[in-house]
C-alpha positions in Angstrom: 30.6 9.0 4.6 33.8 7.9 3.2 36.2 7.0 6.8 39.4 7.3 5.5 41.6 4.4 6.9 44.7 4.0 6.1 48.0 6.3 5.9 49.5 8.1 4.3 52.4 6.2 4.0 50.3 3.1 3.0 48.1 4.5 -0.1 52.0 6.0 -1.4 53.4 2.2 -1.7 50.2 1.0 -2.9 50.5 3.4 -5.9 54.0 3.0 -6.0 53.1 -0.5 -6.5 50.7 -0.3 -9.6 53.6 1.9 -11.4 56.5 -0.6 -10.4 54.0 -3.7 -12.2 53.2 -1.5 -15.0 57.3 -0.6 -15.3 58.0 -4.0 -14.9 55.5 -5.9 -17.9 54.4 -7.7 -15.4 50.3 -9.2 -16.1 48.4 -6.3 -14.0 48.5 -3.9 -16.6 49.8 -4.4 -19.9 48.5 -3.0 -23.4 45.2 -3.7 -25.2 46.6 -5.4 -27.9 50.1 -7.1 -28.7 53.1 -5.1 -28.3 51.0 -1.9 -27.2 53.5 -1.1 -24.6 54.9 2.3 -25.9 51.7 3.4 -26.6 51.0 3.6 -23.2 52.3 6.1 -20.7 53.1 5.9 -16.3 52.5 10.2 -16.1 53.9 9.8 -12.6 53.2 12.6 -11.6 49.7 12.6 -11.9 48.6 10.1 -10.7 47.9 8.6 -13.9 48.3 5.3 -16.4 47.6 6.9 -20.1 46.5 4.0 -23.3 45.2 1.7 -24.8 45.4 -1.3 -21.1 44.1 -5.1 -20.4 43.6 -4.6 -16.7 43.1 -8.2 -15.2 41.8 -6.9 -11.6 42.7 -10.0 -9.5 45.8 -9.8 -10.7 46.2 -5.6 -9.7 44.2 -6.8 -6.7 47.0 -9.1 -5.5 49.5 -6.4 -6.4 47.3 -4.1 -3.7 47.1 -6.5 -1.4 50.8 -7.9 -1.5 51.7 -4.3 -0.6 49.4 -4.2 2.6 50.9 -6.7 3.5 54.3 -6.0 3.2 54.2 -3.0 4.8 52.1 -3.6 7.8 55.6 -6.3 8.9 57.1 -3.0 8.4 
């Protein structure tokens, strides 16, 4: 059984950080091929990033960890 160990605000902050990483064309989420940014769509209301993407998992984890640390310091 999964036990929820985070707050709604922390989850919201992590989701926002991931969308910001995408919108700023960061390294964690990028097109699977060159110049494919126009073919990837952020659907914030659904919580999805849709398209042919290349996820750099370690970089994505860094975005999430940095967000958790930042939120803990508030």
